[in-house]
N, C-alpha and C positions, 0 to 999 in steps of 0.2 A: 450403564451408560447414562451420561448426563445429557438431556435434551436441551434444545435452545431455550425453551421455556423454563426448564429447571435451572439452567445456568443463570438466567435473568433473575429468578426468584432467590437463588443463593447469593448472587452478587448484591442484590438489594437488601438482603438480611443484615449484612455487616460490611463495612468498607474494607475489612481485612479478611474476608472469607477466602479460604484457600482456592476456591474456584477461580479467583482472579490471577492465580499463578498457574494452575494446571490448564485452564481454558481462558487465556486472556482475550479480551474483546478487541479484535482488529477490524478496521473497516474494509469492506470489499473494494477491490480495484478491478474494474472491467479489463479483461484480457490478461490478468496477472497469472503467471504460472503457479500451480499448486506448491511447488518447492519454494518459490519466493514468498508466498503467503505463510508457509510453515516457518520460514526463517524469520519473518517479521514478528510472528506470534511468539516465537521463542525469545527473540530479542526484547520484546515488551515484558515478558515474564521475568527475564533476568534483571531488567531495569526496576521492575516493581519489587522484586526480592531484595535488591541492593538498597532501595529506599526504605523498605521495612526493617532491614538490619541496621541501617544508619540511624533511623528514628527510634529504634528500640522496641518496635513491635515484635520482632523476632530476635532472640538472643541465643548464642551458642552456649551449651552447657560446658562448663570448664572441668567437670569431674566425671570420669567414666561411670556410667550407670546403665541399668536395664529398667524397663518399666513393665510391671504386670498390668494387663488390660482385661477388664471384665465387662461384658455387655449383657444386660438383663432386660428382657422384653416385658411388656405389661402382663403377659400370661405366666410369668415366673421362669420361663426358660432362659438359661444363661449359657454364655460361651466365654471361656477364659483362655487367654493366650499371653504372649510376650512381645514387646516391641524391642527388636534387637537389630544389630548390624550383622549381615551375613556375607562372607566372602563369596564372590561369584565363582561357582564351580567351573573347572576347565571343561572344554568341549569333550563330549563323550562320557563325562562323569554321570553317575546315577544317583548322586547325592540329592539332587532336586529334579523331579520328574515332571516335565510339562506333558499335557495330554490333550491339548487342543491346538488346532491350526490357528495361525495368526494372519492378519490382513496387512500386507506390506506397507501401505501408506500410513496406517495407524502406528506401526512400529517406527517408521521414520519420524513421525511427529513426536513420539516419546523420546527417541534418540536425540533429535534436534533440541528438545527441551532440556534433556540431561546435559548435553554438551554446552548449551548456552548458560545454564544456571550453575553447573558444577554441583548440583544438589539433587538428591532423590526426593522428589516432592510428594510421591504417592507410595504407600506401602504395598508390598506384595504379600498376599495371605498364603501361608503354607500350613498344611496339615502334616504332622510328623509322627513317626513311630514313637512308642512309649519310651520314656527315659525315667528311671526311678529317681534320679537326682532332680530332674525338672519337676516331676510330680511332687516330690517332697518339698521343694522350695515353693512351688505354687501354693500348696496347702498352707504352708507357714506364712507366706506373704499375705494371703487373703484374710488372715486373722489380724492384720495390722490396720491402723486407721487409713482412710482414703486420703491421698494427697490432692487429687483433683477429681471432681465429679460433676457431671452435667446430665440432664434429662432432655432429650431432643423433642422435636415437635410430634414425633410418633409415639412418645411415651417410653422410649428405650433409654435406660440409664447406662451411662458409660463411666467406669471407674478406673483411675490410674493410681498405681502405687509405685513409688520410686525405690529402687534397690541399688545401693552403692557399696555395701559391705564387701570387702575384697574376697572373703571366703565364699560368700554367696555367688559373687560374680565368677569365681574360678569354678565352683561346682556346676553352675548353670552353663558356662561356656563348654566345659568338658561334656556335660550331658547333651547339649545340642550338637556337639561335634561328632557324637557317636550314633546319630540317628539319620535315617533317610527321610525325605519329605516329598510331598506332591503338591503342585501348585493348585490351590483352591480358587484363587482369583489373582490375576495379574500376568497372564501369559504374554500380552503385548509389552508390558513393562520389563518382563524378564528377557524377552527377545531384544528389546531396546538396550538393556544393560549389556547383553552380549555384543551387540553391534557397536556400542560405544567403547567397550573395552578393547575390541579388535582381537587379533589372533593371539595376543599374549595374555589376555585376561588379567586376573588379579585385582580387579576393582571390587569395591564393596558396594552393596546396595542394601536397602532396609526392607525388612519384611515384618 
């Protein structure tokens, strides 16, 4: 959870910090209904997103790709995963298993943001069953040069490697399609995606 102080610190760190999209700063209006404030917040986020896209701060990737993501702490411990688009499972599916309750106002806030921006601004973190194909490609990709790398203020190194080879994408897609997953972080965003999709589902969200 991002506190008010944490939000201010992140916003001050960079004029294009993502916190300006996921937690836009809207002034308080005495007597305003929570739903109206949520709507104003989402509208501000959508306007900021459009501005960043128009000015070139954010650009859409024109080529299908997946990204290998590795996070390494100062103690040497590392976590490796993938940034991918996942189809929202239909109601009753056990492909993705949530295991925590959610707070309805928080879900509505995320749903409103998703509806206003038409964009999944925050990832959902999943832990999935083993896939030999995913494990094989993960090991292969980690031997490649890093495409993007940054070390944050806590000394954690973040590495991204882009994968666009059609054979790799096909193998990885098939590998991910054959496993079940549990939500490690993002229960409210998952519930918001379901609410936004409505009874018919079929939307995609990023994890």
